[in-house]
C-alpha positions as semicolon CSV with decimal commas, in nm:
position;residue;x (nm);y (nm);z (nm)
1;M;-16,753;3,727;-0,255
2;E;-16,947;3,763;0,046
3;L;-16,837;3,549;0,351
4;S;-17,086;3,399;0,584
5;E;-17,092;3,379;0,967
6;Q;-16,936;3,003;0,908
7;D;-16,683;3,119;0,698
8;V;-16,544;3,361;0,949
9;L;-16,587;3,086;1,222
10;S;-16,350;2,863;1,008
11;I;-16,116;3,148;0,982
12;A;-16,125;3,187;1,339
13;H;-16,078;2,815;1,409
14;L;-15,770;2,790;1,156
15;A;-15,608;3,074;1,388
16;R;-15,703;2,921;1,685
17;L;-15,904;3,207;1,773
18;E;-16,197;3,230;2,007
19;L;-16,480;3,461;1,878
20;S;-16,800;3,572;2,069
21;E;-17,120;3,605;1,849
22;A;-17,069;3,990;1,869
23;E;-16,679;3,963;1,725
24;T;-16,834;3,723;1,453
25;H;-17,071;3,931;1,350
26;L;-16,819;4,254;1,391
27;Y;-16,520;4,050;1,145
28;Q;-16,813;3,935;0,926
29;Q;-16,895;4,290;0,828
30;Q;-16,530;4,431;0,843
31;L;-16,395;4,123;0,592
32;N;-16,692;4,173;0,361
33;Q;-16,592;4,556;0,345
34;I;-16,270;4,482;0,252
35;F;-16,345;4,213;-0,018
36;N;-16,604;4,489;-0,133
37;W;-16,314;4,717;-0,154
38;I;-16,092;4,483;-0,347
39;N;-16,393;4,427;-0,555
40;Q;-16,381;4,808;-0,661
41;L;-16,021;4,817;-0,772
42;K;-16,066;4,463;-1,004
43;P;-16,180;4,661;-1,318
44;V;-15,903;4,924;-1,311
45;D;-15,701;4,863;-1,616
46;T;-15,313;4,812;-1,495
47;Q;-15,162;4,621;-1,787
48;S;-14,955;4,942;-1,889
49;I;-14,837;5,024;-1,529
50;E;-14,487;4,894;-1,440
51;P;-14,483;4,728;-1,107
52;L;-14,290;4,924;-0,847
53;A;-14,088;4,807;-0,537
54;H;-14,173;5,127;-0,342
55;P;-14,485;5,375;-0,424
56;L;-14,202;5,676;-0,419
57;E;-13,921;5,654;-0,689
58;L;-13,631;5,667;-0,445
59;T;-13,276;5,521;-0,474
60;Q;-13,098;5,410;-0,210
61;P;-12,809;5,633;-0,123
62;L;-12,485;5,397;-0,076
63;R;-12,187;5,490;0,113
64;P;-11,852;5,417;-0,033
65;D;-11,711;5,065;0,083
66;T;-11,420;5,177;0,255
67;I;-11,250;5,129;0,582
68;T;-11,347;5,371;0,820
69;E;-11,183;5,235;1,146
70;S;-10,983;4,965;1,233
71;I;-10,951;4,717;1,516
72;N;-10,686;4,780;1,797
73;R;-10,664;4,410;1,937
74;E;-10,393;4,515;2,191
75;H;-10,618;4,816;2,319
76;N;-10,948;4,592;2,370
77;Q;-10,724;4,293;2,516
78;S;-10,561;4,519;2,765
79;T;-10,794;4,481;2,991
80;A;-10,881;4,107;2,955
81;P;-10,775;3,901;3,235
82;A;-10,607;3,662;3,028
83;T;-10,516;3,652;2,622
84;E;-10,271;3,425;2,443
85;G;-10,189;3,474;2,051
86;G;-10,474;3,736;1,992
87;L;-10,733;3,524;2,166
88;Y;-10,925;3,557;2,475
89;L;-10,869;3,306;2,734
90;V;-11,184;3,178;2,971
91;P;-11,180;2,904;3,206
92;Q;-11,288;2,554;3,132
93;V;-11,672;2,493;3,179
94;I;-11,692;2,184;3,011
95;E;-11,524;1,857;3,125
């Protein structure tokens, strides 16, 4: 698949990009190179290869789901100007 200059300008329009003539020519070459690389990969037989989520077969180490710290409400609220029933009291801002 070869992209024409008009194809590149159409893509640029969709992406809301304003390209100069030199940029259009450069992007046309680069996009056509990418398509050529993709076409080189098409004949590769991948039917017997299992899909991978990641190229390296690693497992995610999981930590135990245990409580490691607790919230000390009294200590945290000791510096607050006003609290009531474990809640922070703030001045009314909406009438």
